[in-house]
VOVEXPA-403020 format. One record per residue: residue in three letters; x, y, z of N, C-alpha, C, O in turn. Coordinates in steps of 0.1 Angstrom, whole numbers, padded with zeros to 4 digits, always signed. Layout:
ALAXYZXYZXYZXYZ
...
This chain:
MET+2328+0379+2113+2317+0378+2119+2314+0385+2121+2302+0386+2120
GLU+2321+0397+2128+2315+0409+2135+2317+0417+2122+2315+0428+2126
MET+2320+0418+2108+2319+0422+2099+2305+0422+2090+2301+0431+2083
MET+2298+0408+2094+2282+0411+2093+2272+0419+2105+2264+0427+2102
ASP+2273+0417+2113+2268+0424+2127+2271+0435+2122+2260+0439+2117
ASP+2283+0445+2119+2280+0461+2114+2275+0460+2106+2267+0469+2104
PHE+2276+0451+2095+2264+0453+2084+2253+0449+2084+2246+0451+2074
ALA+2248+0442+2094+2232+0440+2096+2228+0459+2103+2221+0467+2097
THR+2233+0460+2112+2233+0470+2124+2229+0486+2119+2223+0493+2126
GLY+2235+0489+2105+2232+0497+2093+2251+0512+2095+2261+0511+2101
PRO+2249+0517+2090+2263+0525+2091+2260+0535+2102+2248+0538+2103
ARG+2270+0541+2110+2268+0554+2123+2261+0560+2117+2260+0558+2105
ARG+2254+0571+2124+2250+0582+2120+2266+0591+2129+2270+0590+2141
PRO+2270+0598+2119+2280+0608+2122+2273+0615+2136+2262+0614+2141
ASN+2288+0623+2141+2284+0623+2155+2286+0640+2148+2293+0645+2139
THR+2276+0648+2158+2268+0656+2157+2284+0666+2158+2291+0668+2148
VAL+2288+0671+2171+2299+0679+2177+2309+0676+2163+2308+0684+2154
VAL+2316+0667+2160+2329+0661+2156+2323+0669+2137+2331+0677+2132
VAL+2313+0666+2131+2312+0681+2121+2309+0692+2120+2311+0699+2111
LEU+2301+0696+2138+2302+0707+2134+2317+0713+2139+2319+0725+2143
VAL+2326+0702+2139+2340+0707+2143+2347+0711+2130+2356+0720+2128
LEU+2340+0700+2121+2354+0697+2109+2346+0709+2096+2351+0713+2085
MET+2333+0713+2100+2330+0722+2092+2337+0736+2097+2340+0745+2089
VAL+2337+0737+2113+2346+0749+2111+2360+0750+2107+2364+0760+2101
LEU+2369+0741+2110+2381+0738+2104+2382+0738+2091+2393+0742+2086
ALA+2373+0734+2084+2369+0742+2068+2369+0754+2063+2373+0759+2052
ALA+2361+0760+2074+2364+0771+2072+2375+0781+2075+2380+0789+2067
LEU+2377+0779+2086+2389+0783+2091+2405+0785+2078+2411+0795+2076
THR+2405+0772+2073+2411+0767+2064+2415+0769+2051+2425+0766+2045
PHE+2401+0777+2049+2400+0781+2032+2401+0795+2036+2410+0802+2032
SER+2389+0800+2046+2397+0817+2052+2410+0820+2048+2413+0825+2037
TYR+2418+0816+2058+2432+0814+2060+2433+0822+2045+2434+0834+2041
LEU+2434+0804+2035+2443+0807+2027+2435+0820+2016+2443+0827+2010
ALA+2424+0822+2014+2418+0835+2012+2426+0843+2009+2434+0847+2001
ALA+2422+0844+2023+2432+0861+2028+2446+0862+2032+2453+0872+2031
TYR+2449+0852+2035+2466+0857+2037+2473+0847+2025+2478+0853+2015
ALA+2473+0833+2025+2481+0835+2012+2483+0841+1999+2492+0846+1992
LEU+2466+0836+1997+2464+0842+1984+2471+0856+1977+2477+0859+1967
PRO+2466+0863+1987+2477+0879+1985+2486+0880+1986+2492+0887+1978
ASN+2495+0871+1995+2506+0873+1997+2519+0864+1981+2531+0865+1977
THR+2509+0856+1976+2514+0846+1966+2517+0854+1951+2526+0854+1942
LEU+2503+0863+1953+2500+0870+1944+2508+0887+1943+2511+0894+1933
GLU+2511+0889+1957+2524+0900+1958+2536+0897+1956+2543+0906+1950
ALA+2542+0885+1959+2552+0876+1959+2553+0881+1941+2560+0891+1938
TYR+2547+0876+1931+2549+0878+1915+2545+0886+1911+2541+0885+1899
ASP+2543+0900+1919+2541+0913+1905+2529+0912+1904+2529+0919+1894
MET+2516+0909+1906+2501+0905+1903+2496+0920+1910+2493+0929+1903
ILE+2496+0920+1917+2492+0933+1931+2503+0941+1933+2515+0939+1932
GLY+2495+0954+1937+2504+0961+1944+2509+0953+1958+2509+0941+1960
SER+2513+0959+1965+2518+0958+1982+2511+0963+1991+2509+0975+1994
LEU+2505+0952+1999+2498+0956+2009+2503+0967+2021+2514+0969+2027
PRO+2492+0972+2022+2493+0980+2036+2498+0976+2045+2496+0964+2048
VAL+2508+0983+2054+2515+0981+2065+2510+0979+2081+2510+0970+2089
SER+2505+0994+2080+2492+1002+2092+2477+0997+2082+2471+1001+2072
GLY+2473+0987+2093+2461+0988+2088+2457+0980+2083+2445+0983+2078
ASP+2462+0967+2079+2460+0956+2070+2450+0950+2068+2450+0941+2078
PRO+2439+0949+2059+2427+0940+2056+2424+0928+2060+2414+0923+2064
ARG+2438+0923+2058+2433+0905+2063+2430+0901+2074+2424+0891+2077
PRO+2434+0908+2081+2426+0896+2091+2410+0903+2094+2404+0901+2105
HIS+2405+0909+2087+2389+0916+2083+2385+0910+2074+2374+0907+2076
TRP+2391+0906+2063+2388+0896+2054+2386+0879+2053+2380+0870+2046
MET+2397+0882+2067+2394+0864+2068+2385+0862+2076+2379+0851+2075
ALA+2381+0873+2088+2366+0874+2097+2354+0870+2087+2346+0861+2089
LEU+2355+0878+2073+2345+0877+2063+2341+0866+2059+2330+0860+2058
THR+2357+0864+2054+2353+0847+2045+2348+0835+2053+2341+0825+2051
PHE+2358+0842+2065+2351+0825+2075+2335+0826+2079+2327+0817+2082
ALA+2333+0840+2080+2313+0836+2083+2306+0834+2075+2296+0828+2075
GLY+2313+0840+2063+2303+0837+2050+2309+0824+2046+2299+0818+2041
LEU+2318+0817+2046+2321+0803+2046+2311+0797+2053+2299+0796+2048
LEU+2315+0791+2065+2300+0788+2076+2288+0793+2073+2280+0784+2070
GLY+2285+0799+2072+2269+0804+2070+2266+0796+2052+2255+0796+2046
VAL+2275+0792+2048+2272+0785+2035+2273+0770+2037+2266+0762+2030
MET+2281+0765+2048+2278+0750+2052+2270+0751+2060+2264+0740+2059
VAL+2263+0759+2073+2254+0755+2074+2243+0755+2063+2241+0744+2057
LEU+2238+0761+2060+2227+0762+2049+2227+0750+2039+2218+0743+2035
ALA+2238+0749+2038+2238+0736+2027+2240+0721+2038+2242+0710+2034
ALA+2240+0722+2048+2237+0708+2056+2223+0705+2059+2216+0694+2058
GLY+2217+0726+2062+2200+0724+2066+2198+0715+2054+2198+0702+2054
MET+2196+0725+2040+2193+0716+2028+2188+0703+2027+2177+0699+2024
ALA+2203+0697+2029+2198+0683+2027+2197+0678+2036+2195+0665+2036
ARG+2197+0684+2048+2192+0676+2061+2170+0674+2053+2163+0664+2053
VAL+2167+0691+2047+2154+0692+2046+2153+0683+2035+2145+0674+2037
PHE+2158+0685+2024+2155+0672+2013+2155+0655+2016+2148+0646+2013
SER+2168+0656+2023+2166+0636+2030+2155+0636+2032+2148+0628+2026
SER+2151+0642+2041+2138+0640+2054+2126+0639+2041+2119+0629+2039
LEU+2126+0647+2035+2110+0645+2023+2117+0630+2012+2108+0622+2008
GLN+2126+0629+2010+2127+0621+2002+2128+0607+2011+2127+0597+2005
LEU+2128+0605+2028+2123+0591+2031+2109+0588+2037+2103+0579+2041
ARG+2104+0609+2034+2086+0606+2037+2082+0597+2024+2077+0586+2025
GLY+2087+0604+2009+2082+0598+2003+2081+0583+1999+2071+0578+1995
ILE+2098+0574+2002+2100+0565+2003+2091+0556+2011+2085+0545+2009
ASP+2093+0565+2022+2075+0553+2036+2062+0556+2035+2054+0551+2043
ARG+2057+0568+2017+2043+0566+2013+2044+0552+2004+2035+0544+2001
THR+2056+0553+2000+2051+0545+1993+2055+0525+1991+2055+0516+1983
GLY+2057+0526+2004+2055+0514+2014+2047+0513+2015+2042+0502+2014
GLU+2040+0523+2017+2029+0519+2028+2012+0519+2017+2000+0518+2021
GLU+2020+0523+2002+2008+0517+1994+2007+0500+1989+1998+0495+1983
């Protein structure tokens, strides 16, 4: 019977804070992989030269990748929200006719 009550009320909206934390964690994970894991792997297989010990560029790469990925995710989320509201308005207009 509880399942029917959950179905009748519809799906719960995701918590905004949880979504933002997941976006930050995803951006951190991918930026770490791009800045540290990928160059280390390429260096291990002699596909690139060794990275300089002094003035390591990887923290800078990670910061730039993190900011870029997070920016793209926020823009994509904003666009999805705008398009969703436009579609819902169109559905409402159709229902009113």
